[in-house]
N, C-alpha and C positions, 0 to 999 in steps of 0.2 A: 504494500500500500504506500502511495507516495507521501512520505512525511507524516506528521501527526495532524490532529484536527485543526490546529491553529495555522498550519502551513498548507492546507489543501489549496492547490492552485486552481483558480477559476479562470477559464478561457476568456479572452478579452471580449468577444462578441456576446457571450452569455452574461458577463458582468455588466456591460453597457445596457443590454436589454432589460436586465433585472432592475437596474437603477432607473431606467426610463419608465418602466411599467409598474414600479412599486412591488417588485418581487424580491427585494433584498432579504427579507425575513426567510423566504424559502431557501436562499443560498445558505443560510445558517443551518438548515436541516441536513444539508448534503453530507457533511462528514459522518454523522451518525448513520445515515442510510447507507453510505458507502461501506462503512465498517460492518454493518449487518449483512449486506449481500455478499461481501467478500468472504465472510466467515461461512455463510450458508452455502455458497457455491464453490468454496475452496479456491478462491481466485488470488493470483498475484497481480496487483494492479500497477500499471505504469502511469506516467504523466499524461494528462488529457491532451487530446488533439487541439492544436492551436491554428487559427484564432477561434475555432469552434463555431457552433450554431447559437441561436438566440433562445432556445427553449430547453436545452438539455446539456448535461455534463457527460461527455463521451470520451472514453479512454481505451487504449488497447490493454488486454489482460491475457493471462495464461491460466488454464484450469489445472486440476490436479494431475492430468495426464500430460501436461505440457502443451496442449493445443492452443493456438493463437485465436483469440476471440475478441469481441468488442463489448464493453459494458456501457449501457446508455441509461442515465438517470434523468428522466424527463419530467419537467414541470407538467402536472396534470391540467390540461385545458381541453375544452370541448372538441375542437377539431381532431385532436390526436387520441381521442378516448378509446378507440378500438384498434389501435395499431397492432397490438399483439394478435388479436383475433384475425385481422387481415393477413398478417404474415403466416399464421397457421393455415388459413384457407388457401393461400397461394402455394404453400409448401416448398418454397425455394425455387419455384418455376418463374424465373425473371426477377425475383427479389432475393435479398439476403435471407438466410435461414434463421429462424427463431430457435434458440436452444433452451431458454428458460425465461420466465416472466414472473414478476411479483408486484402487487399493488400496495402502496403505502398511502396514508391520508392525503399527502400532497405530491407524491412522486410515483411514477411508474418506472420500475427497473426492468430492463430488457438485456438479456445476454444473447448476443448476435454473432453470426458468422462474420469473420473478418475478410474484407476484400483486399487482395493483393494484385496489383500495386496500389489500388485505391485512388487512382487519378480520376477526378470528376470529368464528366462528359463535356463540361464547359471548356476543356482544353481543345476540343475540336471546333472547327468553324460551324456556324449556325446551319449551313446547308447540309453538313454531315450529321448534325444533331437531328435534323428533319427526317433522316433515314432511320437512325437508331431508335428514337422515341416511338414512332408508330409501330415498329417491330415489337417493342416491349408491350405497348398498350394492347395490341391485338392478342397477346398471350395472357395478359392480366385481366382482360374482360371475360370473367367467368360467371356462371350463375351462382348466386350466393348459396351457401350450404343450407340444408334444412335447419330450421330453428335458429337462424342467424340473429346476432345481436346488433347488427349494423343499423344505423339510422338511415332514413331516406334522404336523397338529395333535396327533396322538397322541404324537409325540416331545416336544412342548412340555408337554403335560399331564402326561406321566409324569415329566418333569424337575421341574416345579413341585410335583407331589405328593411327590416324594422330598425336596425342599427343605422343604416344609411338615412332613413327618414328622420330619425332622432337627431342626427348631425345637421341635417338641413333645417330642422325646426330651430336648432340652436344658432345656426349661421345661415340664414336664408339665401345669401348671395353666392354660396359655394358652387351651385350648379343651376343652370337654366331650368326653371320649374317645369316647362313642357318636356324637356329632355329627361328630367328626373322622373316624371310621371310615366313616360313611355318606357324608359329603361326598367323601372321597378315593376311595372305591369308585366313586361316580358320575363323578368327574372323570376317572378312568382308563377307565371303561366307555363313556361317551357318545361319544367320538370314533370308536369302532369300530362304532357302530350307526347311523351316518348313512346316509340313503338316497341321498345324492349328495355329491360332493366338488368343491369349487370353490376358486379362488384367493381367499384371505381377506386382509383388512387387519389384523385382530386387535387393533388399537389405535385404532379409529375413534371419536373423541369430538369434541365441538364445538370443543375447543381445537386440534384438528388439521385443521380445515376453515377455509379463508380465502376471503374475498370476492375475486373476480377479474373481469377484463373479458372474457376469452375465453369463460368460462362463469360463471354467477352464483357458484358455489362450487366450490373445488378442494381435494382431499385432499392433505395433506402428511404426511410422516413415517410411511408405512405400515411394518408389520412383517409381511411376507408369509409365510404358511404355506398348506398345502393341507389342506382338511378340511370339516367340517360348517359350512354357512353360518349355522346357528342361533347358533353361538358368537359370530359377529361383532356381534350385537346387545348383547352384554354390556357393553362398555366405556362405551357411552352410558348404559345403565341405572345403572352404578356411579357415574357422574358426575352423576346427577340428584339434586337436593335432595328430590324427591318420593319417592325410593326408600324412605326410612325410614317414610313415612306409609302407603304402599299398594304394597308390592312386587309382589304378585300382579296387582293392577289395572294397574300400569304395564307389567309384562311382557306382559300380555294386550293392552294397547293397541299396543305396539310389534310384537308378533307379528302382529296383524291388519294393520298397515301393511306389514309385510314378507312377508305370506302364509306365515308360519311356523306350525308346530304350537305352540300356546300352552303346553301342558303340558310339551313338551320344553324350551322356553325357560325355564320356571320351574325345571325340574330343573337345567339348566345354571346358572341364576342361584343356586340353592341351593348347588351345588357350589363355584362361584366365590366366593360370600360366605364359605363356610367356609375356603376357601384363603386369602382375603385377611384373615381375622379377626385373626391375630396382629399385623398392622400397623394394623388398623382394627377395634377391638372392637365398635363399633356395628353392624357387619355380622353379628355373632353373632345379634342380635335379628332381623335380616332373615331369616337362615337358619332360625331357629326358627319364625318365622311362616310361611315358605314350607313348612316340613316339616309343620306342623300344619294348614295351610289348604288 
């Protein structure tokens, strides 16, 4: 275990996010949680990955057999509620394998397969990412298992729409009212009109895909929901530098690779750009272009 409780190293991105979002008290619980899972799972823990993510303490570990794994201590938040169940359902087909999981009041502990070399897909040009990500998504879109615990995409979209509308009520000038109404109407309506419902990743972008030995690329950090697979193309689109230049063309390219309805994907992209606009005003222009194009 890296040092004693007082010297537990907190990765920079995690520390900054915790300070920004009022989660510093949670950081104080990590040493005790780490000590407990290291003892339960007989782990030798190394220093955490730097600069790290914003919602989890993640470090390479070795188990009692000497196998190299990864320990993830994640702040419990709604989007990531069923990450372990999702990884179990996928069974390592396109994702990292789940070795063990344990829930604490404020933390989810996951023991995961380690990716070697672990290079993120962001190292490749976006046009090459366009090829890798659809290949992964087509494998990950599976029927949810019987008795599944996953929430529906409708639940997530309704919640995000309510949060968006609360922001606009507090700051009315953030988004044009007509655009806001149209975007949120679509955001609420689209999940109910899907012609199929699959297990979704919902947060699949190049930063959450790592180079590995077992498979060329493996997905990490899924946020599983059940619903319209067209939605799953959005996170990559929102992370593409090309989005601002040609949103309709980029959506059409990805829809073709995923064998999705291009118009439906453009409608989803429009709604999501409106929803994200308070945090990223540049997406307002994308939304306007999609609405008029």
